[in-house]
N, C-alpha and C positions, 0 to 999 in steps of 0.2 A: 187316729186321727186327730184325739185333743191336742197331743203332742206336735205333730204335723201343723195343725189350726195356730198353736202357741206359738211356734217357731216362726211361722209366716207375720201373724198379729204383731209379735214382739217387732219385728223388722218394720211395719208399717202396719196401721190396721188395713189400709186398701189391699194388701196380698191378702189378709185373710177371708177378703169379701168373697173372691170365687168359690171356696170352699165353705160358707156360710149358704151362700145363694143356692148351691147345690143339697145342702141340707135341709134348706128351706125347703125345698121341691120333694124331698123325701117326705119332711113334715106334714105339709099341706095336703097331701096323698095319703097319709096314712090311715087307715082303719082302728090301729092299736097303738100304743103307749111301743110294744115290742116291735110293731114295724119300723119305729124309727130307731130305736137302740140295737136290734138284733133278736136271736136268741141268746137268751141270758145262759151262761155255762153253770151257774149254780141253781136255777130254775126261777130265782126270784121274781122276775118280771111274769114267768109262766104260773107263777104262783095264782089258784082262784081268788085267796082270800086280796089281790090287787083291786079288781072289781073298780070301784069311785076311783081308788085313788090312782091307778092307770089313766083312768079317764080326765081327771084331774090335772094330771101332770103330760098328758098329750095334749089339752087345751091350751096350757101355761106355755109348751112347747110352742104350738102357734101360733098365741100371741106373739110373743119373742120374736119372730120372723114375719108377721104380719106386715108390715111397715118396709120390709125389705132385710138386706143382710146388714147394714151400718152397726145397728147397736151391738148386736152379738158380735162382729167382729173387733168392735171397740173393747168388749168386754173379756175377750182373747186374750188382745193385747195387755189391757191392764192385769189380768191374771198373769199374764207372761213377763212380766215387767216389775222392779223395784218397785214396794209400796211407796207411799210418801207419809210412813209413818211408823214409826219404831215399836213393834210387838209389847218390847219389854214397859209401854206407856199404858197397854191396855189395865185398867183397876176393875172391870167389873168382874165377876165369877164365870168362868169360860169352862166350857167341856166341849172337848171335841170328839164327835162319834165319826167312827170310821168303820169298813170292811177290811176285813185282810187281804179280799182277793179283789179287790176295785182296781179295774183296767183304766178306769177314766183319771181317779187321782191318786197316784201310789201313797203308800203307806207310810212311806218316808216323809210325805208333806205331811200328815196328819201329826207324825210325832215331830218333826219340826216345827210346827204350829205350836205345839203343846208345850215343847220345851222351851221358846220363848216369851208366851205369854205367863206372866206372874201367877201362881197358884192353879195353873190351868191342869183340867183332869182331860186323861184321853182315855177311851172307851172303843177298844178293839173288838168288834165284832167276828169271829174266827169262820172263815168260809164264805163269807158274804160279799158281795160285790156293791158297787157303788149304789145301788139302789134298797138294799134289804134293810140298812138303818132306819131308812122312813117308812118303809113297808110294814115290818114286825115290830118296831122298837120305838114307833110315834108315841105311844103314851108316855113309856119312859121319857123320851126326850122332852114332849110337853110338859111334864110333871116338873120335870128339872128348870124348866124355861120359868115356868110361873111359881116357882118356890120350894117343890119339896125339900132340896137340896139349899137352895140359896136363899132360903128366909126370907123371901120376900111376900109370899102368901099363903094361909095356915096351909098346913098337909091336908092332902085329900085324905078319904077314908081309906084303912087299911083294908087290901084285896083279901079275899077268902083264899083256904087254902088249895080251893081248885080252880083257881087263878093260876096264869102260868109263872106270875113271878109277884114275890110278897115285897110289900114296901121295903121293909129291910133288906130284901135281895138287890134292890135296884139301886140300893144308896152304898152296897158294901164294896170294900175294896178287895182285889184280888179275881180270880177264876172262877166263874160257876157255871152251870151246864142249864142253858135254857130251851133245850129240844133240838136248837137248829144250829148247834155251835156253840164253844165256849164265848162267853163275853168277858173281858179282862178290862178291868179299871186301872190304870197305870198314874199314879201320883207324883208328882216329878217334884 
């Protein structure tokens, strides 16, 4: 669906609007986030830990289409078009988190992005679809954003051995098992 919408919207944002209109009806009538995205093949969205995160994601989806399909169709047109800046000009620390089984955005897109941004790191979560990075690795993502690896803020407390990942594990290169599959960080 995403690829079809991007292709249509790339030709003209107006061509993408009927697709978004149909998606808007599904989102508006959904009782849960999984009603919007369907049955996840790897159980990401069926995971009971999703709870509040799923409600927030559904709320965000609803807000995105509340006033019609134009904004979402325009977003898809931008995603499917050439961007007006060079990724090589990005000068801030960058880390790309990507599920290996993402059906919405192919892994090749994450690899491409990480290869074009200077000093970017790609973290691939094995067996995860589009949503697992947000659901299961949100603390690691936020930790990186607020400075654990960028140096922007002081490091947070070291997690105990009973926690799933240690601080050192979260910043190590290479592959490591975190209970849901391998996570591989690639430095280019």
